[in-house]
C-alpha positions in Angstrom: -0.1 -0.4 -0.3 3.1 2.3 0.8 4.3 1.6 -2.5 1.4 2.2 -4.1 0.8 6.0 -2.6 3.8 6.5 -3.2 3.4 6.1 -6.6 -0.1 7.8 -6.8 0.5 11.2 -4.1 3.1 14.1 -3.9 5.8 12.9 -1.1 4.2 14.7 1.5 0.3 13.7 1.0 -1.3 12.3 3.9 -2.1 9.0 2.3 1.5 8.4 2.1 2.3 9.7 5.7 -0.9 7.0 7.2 0.7 4.0 5.4 3.9 4.7 7.3 2.0 4.7 10.3 0.6 2.0 9.9 3.8 -0.2 8.4 5.7 1.2 11.0 3.0 0.2 14.1 3.6 -3.2 12.6 7.2 -3.3 12.3 7.3 -2.3 16.3 4.9 -5.3 17.1 7.6 -7.7 15.9 10.0 -6.1 17.5 11.6 -4.2 14.7 12.1 -0.9 16.3 15.2 0.8 14.2 13.4 0.1 11.1 9.8 1.2 12.9 11.6 4.3 14.1 13.0 5.1 10.3 9.3 4.7 8.7 7.6 6.9 12.0 10.3 9.4 11.8 9.6 9.7 8.0 6.1 9.7 8.5 6.8 12.7 10.8 8.5 15.0 8.8 5.0 14.8 6.7 3.2 15.8 9.4 5.5 19.0 10.4 5.3 20.3 6.8 1.7 19.8 6.7 0.2 20.2 10.3 0.2 22.6 12.9 1.5 20.9 16.3 -1.5 21.6 18.1 -3.5 18.7 15.5 -4.4 15.9 17.2 -2.5 13.4 14.3 0.7 15.8 15.0 0.4 14.8 18.3 -0.1 11.3 18.2 3.1 10.6 15.6 5.1 12.3 17.8 4.1 10.5 20.6 4.8 7.3 18.3 7.8 8.5 17.2 9.3 8.4 21.0 7.9 5.4 22.5 9.5 3.8 19.6 12.8 5.1 20.4 12.0 4.0 23.6 11.1 0.7 23.0 14.1 0.4 20.6 16.5 1.4 23.5 17.4 5.2 22.7 16.1 6.8 25.9 18.6 10.5 25.4 16.2 10.3 21.7 13.0 9.5 23.3 12.7 11.6 26.4 12.1 14.6 24.4 9.6 13.6 21.9 7.3 12.2 24.9 7.7 15.2 26.9 6.9 17.1 23.8 3.5 15.2 23.2 2.3 15.1 26.2 2.9 19.3 26.5 1.1 19.6 23.6 -1.7 17.2 24.3 -2.5 18.9 27.4 -2.5 22.1 26.1 -4.6 21.8 23.2 -6.6 19.0 23.8 -7.3 18.5 27.4 -9.2 15.2 28.6 -9.2 13.4 25.9 -8.0 9.7 24.2 -4.8 10.9 22.8 -3.8 13.1 26.0 -4.0 9.9 28.0 -2.0 7.9 26.1 0.9 10.0 25.7 0.9 10.4 29.4 1.0 6.6 29.3 3.8 7.0 27.1 6.0 9.0 29.1 5.0 7.0 32.3 5.9 3.8 30.3 9.9 5.7 29.5 10.4 6.6 33.5 9.5 2.9 33.8 11.8 1.5 31.3 14.5 4.2 33.1 13.8 3.2 36.7 11.6 6.7 37.5 8.6 4.4 38.7 7.7 7.2 41.6 7.4 10.1 38.6 5.6 7.5 36.3 2.5 6.6 38.7 1.1 10.0 38.9 1.4 10.0 34.7 -0.3 6.7 34.4 -3.0 7.6 37.1 -4.1 10.9 35.3 -4.4 8.8 32.6 -6.6 6.6 34.3 -9.0 9.3 35.2 -9.3 10.2 31.9 -9.8 7.1 30.2 -12.9 6.3 33.2 -14.3 9.4 32.3 -14.3 9.0 28.0 -14.4 5.3 27.6 -15.3 3.6 30.8 -14.2 1.1 33.1 -14.1 -2.6 30.6 -12.6 -1.3 28.0 -9.2 -2.2 26.5 -7.6 1.0 26.8 -8.4 1.4 30.8 -6.7 -2.5 30.7 -3.5 -0.6 29.1 -3.2 1.6 31.8 -4.4 -0.8 35.1 -0.9 -2.5 33.7 0.8 0.2 33.6 -0.2 0.7 36.9 0.6 -2.3 38.4 4.2 -2.0 37.1 4.5 1.1 38.5 3.3 -0.2 41.8 5.6 -3.0 41.4 8.7 -0.8 41.2 7.5 1.2 43.9 7.7 -2.3 46.1 3.8 -1.6 46.4 2.8 -5.2 45.8 -0.6 -5.4 47.1 -1.6 -2.2 44.8 0.2 -4.0 41.7 -1.7 -7.2 42.4 -4.9 -5.0 42.5 -4.5 -3.4 38.9 -3.2 -6.0 37.8 -6.5 -8.3 38.4 -8.8 -5.3 36.8 -6.3 -5.8 33.4 -6.8 -9.4 33.8 -10.5 -9.5 34.0 -11.1 -6.9 30.9 -9.0 -9.5 28.8 -10.6 -12.3 29.8 -14.4 -11.1 30.0 -13.4 -8.8 26.4 -11.5 -10.8 24.0 -10.7 -14.7 25.5 -8.0 -16.3 26.4 -6.3 -17.1 23.2 -5.9 -13.6 23.0 -2.6 -11.6 22.6 -4.2 -8.3 25.1 -5.0 -11.1 27.4 -1.9 -13.1 27.5 0.1 -9.9 28.2 -1.9 -9.3 31.4 -1.7 -12.9 32.4 1.8 -12.5 32.6 1.7 -9.5 34.1 0.0 -11.6 37.0 2.5 -14.4 36.9 5.0 -11.5 37.0 3.9 -9.7 40.3 2.7 -13.7 42.2 6.0 -14.3 42.1 7.5 -11.4 43.3 5.2 -11.7 46.2 6.4 -15.4 46.6 3.5 -17.3 45.4 5.4 -19.0 43.3 2.9 -22.4 42.2 0.3 -20.0 41.4 2.7 -17.5 38.9 3.4 -21.1 37.2 0.2 -22.0 36.6 -1.0 -18.8 35.1 2.9 -18.4 33.0 2.4 -21.4 31.9 -1.2 -20.8 30.0 -0.1 -17.5 29.2 2.3 -18.9 27.2 0.8 -21.3 25.4 -2.0 -18.9 24.5 0.6 -16.1 23.4 2.6 -19.1 21.1 -1.3 -19.2 19.1 -1.1 -16.0 18.5 1.9 -14.4 17.8 4.7 -14.8 15.6 7.5 -17.5 16.7 10.3 -14.8 16.6 7.8 -12.4 18.6 8.7 -10.4 21.4 5.9 -11.2 22.8 6.4 -14.8 23.0 10.2 -14.1 24.5 8.3 -12.3 27.1 6.4 -15.0 28.2 9.7 -17.4 27.8 11.3 -15.4 29.9 9.3 -15.1 32.8 8.6 -19.0 32.4 12.4 -18.9 32.7 12.7 -16.7 36.2 9.8 -19.3 37.5 11.5 -22.2 36.6 14.8 -21.0 38.8 12.6 -19.9 41.4 11.1 -23.5 42.1 14.4 -24.8 41.5 14.1 -26.2 38.1 17.1 -24.9 37.0 17.7 -27.3 33.4 14.3 -25.9 32.6 15.0 -22.5 33.0 18.3 -22.0 31.2 15.8 -23.8 28.0 13.3 -20.9 28.3 16.2 -18.5 29.0 18.5 -19.5 25.7 14.9 -19.5 23.8 14.0 -15.9 25.0 17.7 -14.4 24.1 17.3 -16.3 20.8 14.4 -14.2 20.2 15.3 -11.5 21.2 18.9 -11.1 20.0 16.6 -12.2 16.4 14.0 -9.2 17.1 15.3 -6.5 18.8 19.5 -7.3 18.3 22.2 -8.0 20.7 22.6 -4.2 21.8 19.1 -3.7 23.1 18.6 -3.3 26.5 15.6 -6.0 26.9 18.7 -8.6 25.2 20.8 -7.8 27.2 19.0 -8.1 30.6 17.3 -11.3 29.7 21.4 -12.4 28.7 21.8 -11.6 32.7 19.5 -13.7 33.8 20.2 -16.6 31.3 24.1 -15.5 32.9 22.6 -16.4 36.8 21.1 -19.1 35.8 24.0 -20.5 34.2 26.2 -19.7 37.3 24.7 -21.4 39.4 24.3 -24.6 37.3 27.6 -24.7 36.5 27.9 -22.6 33.7 30.6 -20.2 35.4 32.5 -18.9 31.6 30.1 -18.5 29.5 28.0 -16.7 32.7 31.0 -14.5 32.6 30.3 -14.2 29.4 26.9 -13.0 28.7 26.8 -10.9 32.2 30.0 -8.9 30.6 28.1 -8.3 27.5 24.7 -7.7 29.2 25.9 -4.8 32.1 28.2 -3.1 29.4 24.5 -2.4 26.7 22.7 -1.9 30.1 25.1 1.1 31.1 25.3 2.8 27.9 21.5 2.7 27.7 20.1 3.2 31.2 21.1 5.8 34.2 23.4 3.9 36.5 21.1 3.9 39.6 18.8 2.2 37.4 18.2 -1.5 39.1 19.3 -3.2 36.3 23.2 -1.9 36.0 23.7 -2.0 39.5 
């Protein structure tokens, strides 16, 4: 479609930008963040040439580009775009679904960089807007429940995290059923909280089903599947099942390296988790190499105060 749009329309035509955004969304969902960023950046240039900054589509595109940089590990490049998108949206749109989305994007950035106390009020503001605009049972409200759960978890308030995540799971199961990407994502988030609370067997039961359902609805090389395998690896480790933990984490490492690249922070983090398992299971030489490589990547992209670095 993009090729046809380029053939039939001027370079700055809105149809070209629209097709670029659609393509970028697919690339991002597949974990191809560098390519997605290039596509979104081209769309943003068209928006800048044809729209005022107050336009909702301009603001949404700006936020999407910023979030893609964040997901790609370019935190320095992401922050100014995400902050600008929130500022423009608050000023020109007020209480609006686009404003709520940009608040969530900025909150995601702060959580990724370890600033959970900054993220929490942004997600609370987003939630208030979504409850007013679309109600408590909508998928976009469920997304913010997940963000709130992650923020509370980062602040060691596990009871509040559980309450928010359970609401997200309920929305997913009621609206979409079990074999759905959104539902499986909410359930993996629930398993993560259960594991941190020490409820290991419950975490296992939830994560096994969620990971299998994720396999049914995403490509084999999807970062979302890697997230499920990473969760299973952590649970197996906690259960003392080290061979199974290693197997799951190796699969997750392979997917993240292929989809996101070796220098991505998410790839580095799962490599560190694999290194921990190997070190406990006798594979110290490989563990040292993985841990060193992972640390170098994390130090390049994250503040030194981030928990994943120290």
